[in-house]
Backbone as ProteinMPNN parsed JSONL, in Angstrom:
{"seq_chain_A": "TYTLDAKNNLGCLLYDLGQFMEAQDLFEEVLSGRISQLGADHTRTLDAKYNVAEVLEATGELEEALRVCQDVVNGYTVAYGAEHSKTVTAKRLQNRIERAMG", "coords_chain_A": {"N_chain_A": [[-7.979, 2.346, 16.179], [-6.37, 4.799, 16.633], [-3.994, 4.067, 17.182], [-3.382, 2.142, 15.143], [-2.941, 4.172, 13.455], [-0.844, 5.688, 14.35], [0.779, 3.622, 14.09], [1.14, 3.489, 11.374], [2.095, 6.118, 10.728], [4.756, 5.862, 11.732], [5.529, 4.051, 10.153], [5.804, 5.252, 7.896], [7.557, 7.413, 8.109], [9.793, 5.285, 8.713], [10.021, 4.407, 6.157], [10.567, 6.674, 4.593], [13.29, 7.001, 5.694], [14.367, 4.99, 4.502], [14.405, 2.656, 5.868], [13.345, 0.183, 4.922], [12.57, -2.589, 5.84], [11.814, -2.377, 8.33], [9.68, -0.727, 8.346], [8.168, -2.409, 6.569], [7.159, -4.088, 7.983], [5.51, -2.748, 9.987], [3.704, -1.741, 8.385], [2.415, -3.705, 7.319], [1.367, -4.669, 9.789], [-0.515, -3.037, 10.222], [-2.078, -2.989, 8.104], [-3.102, -5.458, 8.574], [-4.605, -4.813, 10.965], [-6.529, -2.83, 9.663], [-7.823, -4.545, 7.956], [-8.992, -6.404, 9.681], [-10.798, -4.405, 11.086], [-12.295, -2.789, 9.488], [-12.647, -4.225, 7.252], [-11.624, -5.722, 4.056], [-12.23, -4.256, 1.882], [-12.523, -1.255, 2.247], [-11.491, 1.837, 1.962], [-9.665, 3.042, 3.642], [-8.317, 0.564, 4.454], [-7.221, -0.092, 1.938], [-5.666, 2.164, 1.605], [-3.667, 1.407, 3.25], [-3.072, -0.95, 2.176], [-1.642, -0.041, -0.072], [0.431, 1.354, 0.746], [1.966, -1.265, 1.698], [2.195, -2.184, -0.724], [3.941, -0.368, -1.893], [6.392, -0.407, -0.407], [7.124, -3.36, -0.668], [7.888, -3.039, -3.394], [9.968, -1.689, -3.162], [11.818, -3.22, -1.424], [12.44, -4.871, -3.563], [10.744, -7.194, -3.82], [9.001, -7.508, -6.226], [7.064, -9.268, -7.799], [5.251, -9.919, -5.909], [4.566, -7.186, -4.974], [3.459, -6.107, -7.287], [1.235, -7.591, -7.082], [-0.35, -6.899, -4.69], [-0.572, -4.475, -5.475], [-2.189, -4.096, -7.918], [-4.564, -5.09, -6.609], [-5.17, -2.791, -5.063], [-5.104, -0.611, -7.008], [-7.709, -1.75, -8.584], [-9.742, -1.68, -6.13], [-9.592, 1.068, -5.497], [-10.673, 2.113, -7.828], [-13.235, 1.195, -8.122], [-14.113, 2.257, -5.557], [-13.457, 5.24, -5.899], [-13.426, 5.703, -8.437], [-11.897, 5.771, -12.125], [-10.456, 8.084, -12.347], [-9.652, 9.582, -10.281], [-7.324, 11.081, -7.86], [-6.064, 9.491, -6.15], [-6.216, 6.717, -7.437], [-5.289, 7.054, -9.823], [-2.453, 7.734, -8.794], [-1.695, 4.984, -7.558], [-2.269, 3.869, -9.942], [0.075, 4.532, -11.307], [2.083, 3.851, -9.601], [1.938, 1.045, -9.995], [2.616, 0.931, -12.667], [5.262, 1.518, -12.805], [6.137, -0.681, -10.865], [5.628, -2.542, -13.185], [7.495, -1.748, -14.875], [9.805, -2.222, -13.693], [9.993, -4.62, -13.473], [10.548, -5.528, -16.198]], "CA_chain_A": [[-7.729, 3.105, 15.308], [-5.166, 5.8, 16.92], [-2.768, 3.067, 17.504], [-3.048, 1.879, 13.773], [-2.64, 5.441, 12.723], [0.523, 6.128, 14.814], [2.141, 2.632, 13.457], [0.984, 3.81, 10.058], [2.749, 7.252, 10.517], [5.753, 5.721, 12.187], [6.074, 2.849, 9.029], [5.876, 5.957, 6.876], [8.876, 7.995, 8.324], [10.783, 4.727, 8.479], [10.025, 4.255, 4.922], [11.31, 7.803, 4.313], [14.487, 6.997, 6.118], [15.12, 4.133, 3.885], [14.61, 1.335, 6.473], [12.199, -0.63, 4.262], [12.075, -3.878, 6.459], [11.03, -2.021, 9.605], [8.436, -0.045, 7.619], [7.224, -3.044, 5.866], [6.487, -4.984, 9.376], [4.641, -2.082, 10.457], [2.635, -1.438, 7.309], [1.619, -5.074, 7.222], [0.626, -5.032, 10.569], [-1.544, -1.867, 9.721], [-3.246, -3.81, 6.932], [-3.997, -6.315, 9.084], [-5.403, -4.419, 11.525], [-7.499, -2.34, 9.083], [-8.886, -5.908, 7.539], [-10.114, -6.788, 10.79], [-11.633, -3.666, 11.897], [-13.034, -2.113, 8.433], [-12.915, -5.084, 5.95], [-10.755, -5.82, 3.044], [-12.663, -3.292, 0.717], [-12.604, -0.127, 2.982], [-10.643, 2.882, 1.452], [-8.325, 3.111, 4.448], [-7.737, -0.578, 4.424], [-6.694, 0.238, 0.66], [-4.403, 2.914, 1.748], [-2.476, 0.719, 3.89], [-2.366, -1.911, 1.173], [-0.763, 0.658, -1.047], [1.917, 1.324, 1.683], [2.537, -2.418, 1.618], [2.997, -2.289, -2.336], [5.155, 0.327, -1.957], [7.591, -0.99, 0.54], [7.636, -4.455, -1.28], [8.557, -2.651, -4.551], [11.46, -0.671, -2.336], [12.505, -4.272, -1.171], [12.751, -5.74, -4.494], [9.697, -8.15, -3.964], [8.227, -7.034, -7.338], [5.593, -10.152, -8.155], [4.288, -9.723, -4.584], [4.321, -5.719, -5.107], [2.645, -6.044, -8.455], [-0.204, -8.364, -6.812], [-0.976, -5.883, -3.952], [-0.806, -2.774, -6.063], [-3.289, -4.298, -8.769], [-5.633, -4.934, -5.763], [-5.321, -1.213, -4.721], [-6.012, 0.072, -8.241], [-9.1, -2.146, -8.682], [-10.229, -1.184, -5.43], [-9.65, 2.366, -5.738], [-11.32, 2.395, -9.163], [-14.493, 0.816, -7.535], [-14.496, 3.274, -4.632], [-13.296, 6.336, -5.974], [-13.448, 5.779, -10.16], [-10.782, 5.492, -12.337], [-9.804, 9.266, -12.554], [-9.491, 10.004, -9.106], [-6.129, 10.955, -7.925], [-5.709, 7.902, -5.404], [-6.473, 5.444, -8.351], [-4.162, 7.531, -10.715], [-1.413, 7.497, -7.864], [-1.631, 3.669, -7.431], [-1.538, 3.122, -11.328], [1.368, 4.874, -11.584], [3.159, 2.544, -8.879], [1.89, -0.304, -10.716], [3.188, 0.893, -13.845], [6.666, 1.283, -11.991], [6.744, -1.806, -10.9], [5.726, -3.408, -14.478], [9.002, -1.323, -15.753], [11.356, -2.57, -13.088], [9.892, -6.028, -13.77], [11.302, -5.763, -17.328]], "C_chain_A": [[-6.486, 3.853, 15.536], [-4.112, 4.723, 16.68], [-2.193, 2.957, 15.985], [-2.494, 3.128, 12.877], [-1.16, 5.701, 12.911], [1.413, 4.803, 14.305], [2.107, 3.259, 11.876], [2.108, 4.945, 9.846], [4.321, 6.874, 10.74], [6.503, 4.765, 10.729], [6.336, 4.175, 7.729], [7.429, 6.625, 7.013], [9.862, 6.755, 8.316], [11.143, 4.374, 7.007], [11.094, 5.314, 4.265], [12.886, 7.786, 4.641], [15.318, 5.742, 5.618], [15.233, 2.753, 4.674], [13.228, 0.65, 6.238], [11.907, -1.807, 5.214], [11.337, -3.468, 7.778], [9.562, -1.471, 9.277], [7.404, -0.909, 7.068], [6.718, -3.907, 6.893], [5.278, -4.047, 9.784], [3.228, -1.809, 9.286], [1.631, -2.927, 7.317], [0.856, -5.367, 8.283], [-0.497, -3.667, 10.797], [-2.584, -2.31, 9.45], [-3.812, -5.15, 7.605], [-4.852, -5.953, 10.012], [-6.779, -3.668, 10.85], [-8.297, -3.726, 8.617], [-9.538, -6.077, 8.627], [-11.151, -5.819, 11.252], [-12.505, -3.118, 10.858], [-13.175, -3.123, 7.551], [-12.063, -4.649, 4.799], [-10.922, -4.938, 2.177], [-12.694, -1.642, 0.916], [-11.424, 0.843, 2.183], [-9.772, 3.163, 2.256], [-7.695, 1.95, 4.469], [-6.772, -0.742, 2.851], [-5.42, 1.174, 0.581], [-3.059, 2.484, 2.529], [-2.205, -0.761, 3.114], [-1.327, -1.347, -0.129], [0.532, 0.954, -0.265], [2.481, 0.072, 1.648], [3.087, -2.767, 0.138], [4.125, -1.868, -2.66], [6.536, -0.143, -1.291], [7.83, -2.321, -0.228], [8.245, -3.927, -2.596], [9.957, -2.124, -4.157], [12.47, -2.017, -1.937], [12.763, -5.066, -2.248], [11.342, -6.847, -4.846], [8.595, -7.792, -5.08], [6.867, -7.982, -7.728], [4.564, -9.81, -7.114], [3.623, -8.158, -4.47], [3.212, -5.241, -6.058], [0.984, -6.545, -7.98], [-0.945, -7.304, -5.831], [-1.349, -4.823, -4.753], [-2.074, -3.076, -7.188], [-4.712, -4.409, -7.815], [-6.276, -3.58, -5.03], [-6.019, -0.824, -5.799], [-7.547, -0.409, -8.601], [-10.08, -1.732, -7.354], [-10.624, 0.035, -5.313], [-10.531, 2.88, -6.888], [-13.027, 2.016, -8.911], [-15.234, 1.978, -6.484], [-14.35, 4.621, -5.335], [-13.688, 6.784, -7.719], [-12.036, 6.058, -10.594], [-9.738, 6.863, -12.634], [-9.358, 10.004, -11.353], [-8.034, 10.167, -8.804], [-5.258, 9.91, -7.016], [-5.456, 7.055, -6.456], [-5.152, 5.843, -9.42], [-2.669, 7.279, -10.073], [-0.863, 5.954, -8.04], [-1.382, 3.075, -9.023], [-0.147, 3.368, -11.892], [2.406, 4.254, -10.725], [2.958, 1.079, -9.793], [2.52, -0.226, -11.756], [4.812, 1.039, -13.73], [7.094, 0.29, -11.767], [6.75, -2.789, -11.949], [7.115, -3.286, -14.957], [9.944, -2.097, -14.942], [11.386, -4.451, -13.323], [10.432, -6.328, -15.283], [10.045, -5.767, -17.853]], "O_chain_A": [[-5.542, 3.659, 14.77], [-3.408, 4.851, 15.678], [-1.117, 3.387, 15.572], [-1.797, 3.053, 11.865], [-0.365, 5.892, 11.99], [2.627, 4.924, 14.135], [3.178, 3.45, 11.3], [2.947, 4.808, 8.956], [5.153, 7.462, 10.048], [7.686, 4.81, 10.391], [7.033, 3.935, 6.743], [8.323, 6.406, 6.195], [10.959, 7.093, 7.871], [12.289, 4.1, 6.65], [12.112, 5.024, 3.636], [13.671, 8.452, 3.967], [16.442, 5.416, 6.0], [15.973, 1.85, 4.283], [12.286, 0.557, 7.025], [10.692, -1.959, 5.349], [10.401, -4.124, 8.235], [8.53, -1.769, 9.879], [6.212, -0.617, 6.977], [5.699, -4.524, 6.584], [4.153, -4.532, 9.907], [2.028, -1.734, 9.55], [0.404, -3.029, 7.319], [-0.137, -6.086, 8.173], [-1.23, -3.657, 11.785], [-3.675, -2.259, 10.018], [-4.802, -5.763, 7.203], [-5.901, -6.593, 10.085], [-7.897, -3.831, 11.34], [-9.455, -3.86, 9.013], [-10.756, -5.899, 8.592], [-12.217, -6.203, 11.733], [-13.642, -2.907, 11.279], [-14.129, -2.857, 6.82], [-11.801, -3.469, 4.566], [-9.925, -4.621, 1.528], [-12.853, -0.865, -0.025], [-10.398, 0.247, 1.854], [-8.79, 3.657, 1.702], [-6.467, 2.028, 4.505], [-5.77, -1.453, 2.77], [-4.459, 1.066, -0.181], [-1.916, 2.939, 2.5], [-1.297, -1.534, 3.42], [-0.556, -1.974, -0.856], [1.628, 0.74, -0.784], [3.706, 0.142, 1.553], [4.096, -3.419, -0.132], [5.036, -2.379, -3.311], [7.617, -0.147, -1.88], [9.028, -2.415, -0.495], [9.285, -4.514, -2.893], [10.932, -2.2, -4.904], [13.689, -1.939, -2.089], [13.374, -6.097, -1.972], [11.041, -7.197, -5.987], [7.399, -7.805, -4.79], [5.771, -7.458, -7.927], [3.387, -9.505, -7.307], [2.503, -7.917, -4.022], [2.356, -4.379, -5.857], [-0.087, -6.073, -8.36], [-2.056, -6.882, -6.153], [-2.466, -4.315, -4.659], [-2.934, -2.199, -7.267], [-5.775, -3.915, -8.192], [-7.412, -3.379, -4.598], [-7.24, -0.665, -5.792], [-8.443, 0.395, -8.857], [-11.246, -1.457, -7.638], [-11.801, 0.296, -5.061], [-11.048, 3.996, -6.841], [-13.912, 2.596, -9.54], [-16.378, 2.432, -6.517], [-15.425, 5.221, -5.314], [-14.105, 7.873, -8.112], [-11.144, 6.45, -9.842], [-8.574, 6.777, -13.027], [-8.697, 11.033, -11.487], [-7.321, 9.407, -9.459], [-4.073, 9.616, -7.167], [-4.329, 6.56, -6.432], [-4.244, 5.068, -9.724], [-1.8, 6.705, -10.729], [0.223, 5.719, -8.57], [-0.613, 2.164, -9.332], [0.538, 2.684, -12.653], [3.559, 4.156, -11.144], [3.837, 0.28, -10.115], [3.14, -1.245, -12.06], [5.518, 0.625, -14.65], [8.208, -0.037, -12.177], [7.533, -3.739, -11.925], [7.825, -4.215, -15.341], [10.891, -2.631, -15.519], [12.326, -5.246, -13.336], [10.75, -7.498, -15.499], [9.881, -5.954, -19.058]]}, "name": "protein", "num_of_chains": 1, "seq": "TYTLDAKNNLGCLLYDLGQFMEAQDLFEEVLSGRISQLGADHTRTLDAKYNVAEVLEATGELEEALRVCQDVVNGYTVAYGAEHSKTVTAKRLQNRIERAMG"}
């Protein structure tokens, strides 16, 4: 888990620096590891999936970003409820992606 946490942190730094492709590689690796270790519905897995959705949006892969983000919104809603801050944040990302798609 520490290795995945470190990779996630590095991915966040790269994302903030605008190095989206490198960040995407790390975020996808973290997501795969979280699914293997914790399962697809675990909240930490959903957090990793959110990062993937965000970087997909940044790279213009909007259809895939929307699909991934919808999974996150659904998972957060089940885990936390519709009004939780993580759910609301994921819904905002979903809305932003939908607006970008037209």
